[in-house]
Each structure stands twice: as structure tokens, then as C-alpha cells.
C-alpha positions as CSV (number, residue, x, y, z in Angstrom):
1,M,1.9,77.3,33.3
2,D,-0.6,76.3,30.7
3,A,-2.6,73.1,30.7
4,G,-0.5,71.5,28.0
5,T,2.7,71.9,30.0
6,L,1.1,70.5,33.2
7,Y,-0.3,67.6,31.2
8,Q,3.2,66.8,29.8
9,I,4.8,67.0,33.3
10,G,2.1,64.7,34.7
11,L,2.6,62.2,31.9
12,V,6.4,62.2,32.5
13,L,6.0,61.7,36.2
14,V,3.6,58.7,35.6
15,F,6.0,57.0,33.3
16,A,8.9,57.7,35.7
17,G,6.9,56.1,38.5
18,F,6.2,53.0,36.4
19,A,9.9,52.8,35.5
20,L,11.0,53.0,39.1
21,A,8.5,50.4,40.2
22,F,9.6,48.1,37.4
23,I,13.3,48.5,38.2
24,S,12.8,48.2,42.0
25,A,10.9,44.9,41.4
26,F,13.8,43.3,39.6
27,I,16.7,44.5,41.7
28,P,16.3,41.8,44.3
29,A,16.0,39.1,41.6
30,L,19.2,40.3,39.9
31,R,21.1,40.2,43.2
32,G,20.1,36.7,44.0
33,S,18.8,35.3,47.2
34,R,20.9,35.1,50.4
35,S,20.2,32.6,53.0
36,N,20.3,35.0,55.9
37,S,18.4,37.9,54.3
38,R,14.9,38.9,55.2
39,T,12.6,40.9,53.0
40,K,10.6,43.8,54.6
41,G,8.1,46.0,52.9
42,G,4.6,47.4,52.9
43,G,2.2,49.6,51.0
44,I,-0.4,52.3,51.1
45,V,-3.7,52.5,49.3
46,M,-5.1,56.0,49.5
47,I,-8.9,56.2,49.0
48,G,-9.6,59.9,49.3
49,P,-8.3,61.0,52.7
50,F,-8.3,57.5,54.2
51,P,-5.2,55.5,54.0
52,I,-5.1,51.7,54.0
53,I,-1.7,50.7,55.2
54,F,-0.2,47.2,55.2
55,G,3.3,46.0,56.0
56,T,5.5,43.0,57.0
57,D,7.0,44.6,60.1
58,I,6.3,47.5,62.5
59,G,9.1,49.6,61.1
60,S,7.7,49.6,57.6
61,V,4.2,50.4,58.9
62,K,5.5,53.4,61.0
63,A,7.3,54.8,58.0
64,L,4.2,54.4,55.8
65,I,2.0,56.1,58.4
66,L,4.4,59.0,58.4
67,L,4.5,59.0,54.6
68,S,0.6,59.0,54.4
69,I,0.5,62.0,56.8
70,L,3.0,63.9,54.7
71,L,1.1,63.0,51.6
72,M,-2.2,64.4,53.0
73,V,-0.5,67.6,54.2
74,A,1.0,68.0,50.7
75,V,-2.4,67.5,49.1
76,L,-4.2,69.9,51.4
77,A,-1.4,72.5,50.8
78,F,-1.8,72.1,47.0
79,M,-5.6,72.4,47.3
80,W,-5.2,75.6,49.4
81,F,-2.6,77.1,47.0
82,T,-4.7,76.4,43.9
83,S,-7.8,77.8,45.5
84,L,-5.9,81.1,46.2
85,T,-4.4,81.1,42.7
86,F,-7.5,80.4,40.6
87,R,-10.1,82.7,42.2
């Protein structure tokens, strides 16, 4: 793949991410509020290899810890693969 193709793929993925975030923010608002429902959630802020994880319940935090570990493994695998490819 050349640099132009990788740039276009990256740009499409960024726009797709923003679109998914926008849509997922408005789905609960369109459904309306239920009196017996409870919202759960959390987030990860990755600063280099160090994740900052926050959440509203222990289940969300555990899922985000697993996600951050998988993300770091994927990044390390990508770095290893590119170092072998571009020698």
C-alpha cells in the first residue's frame, strides 16, 4: 500500500468514528427516558502506554481494562510488524 491509500483509509476511519459517537450519543435521547432504567458507562484515555480508566460501575471498568490490554497488544503487534516490514 502506498501512503495515499493509507491516508484515505485513516481519514475514513476517523470520520466513521465520529459518526458512530454522534449516533450513539443521540440513541438514548430518541428512545426517551424510562423510570426504571439505569445508565452505565465509562471511558479510556490512553496517554502512551498508560491508560486512564473511569466508569460508573465495576462491570464497565472491567470491560475497559480488558479493552485497554487488547489495544496495547494490538499496538505492540503493529509496531513489531512494521519494524519487520520496513527494514
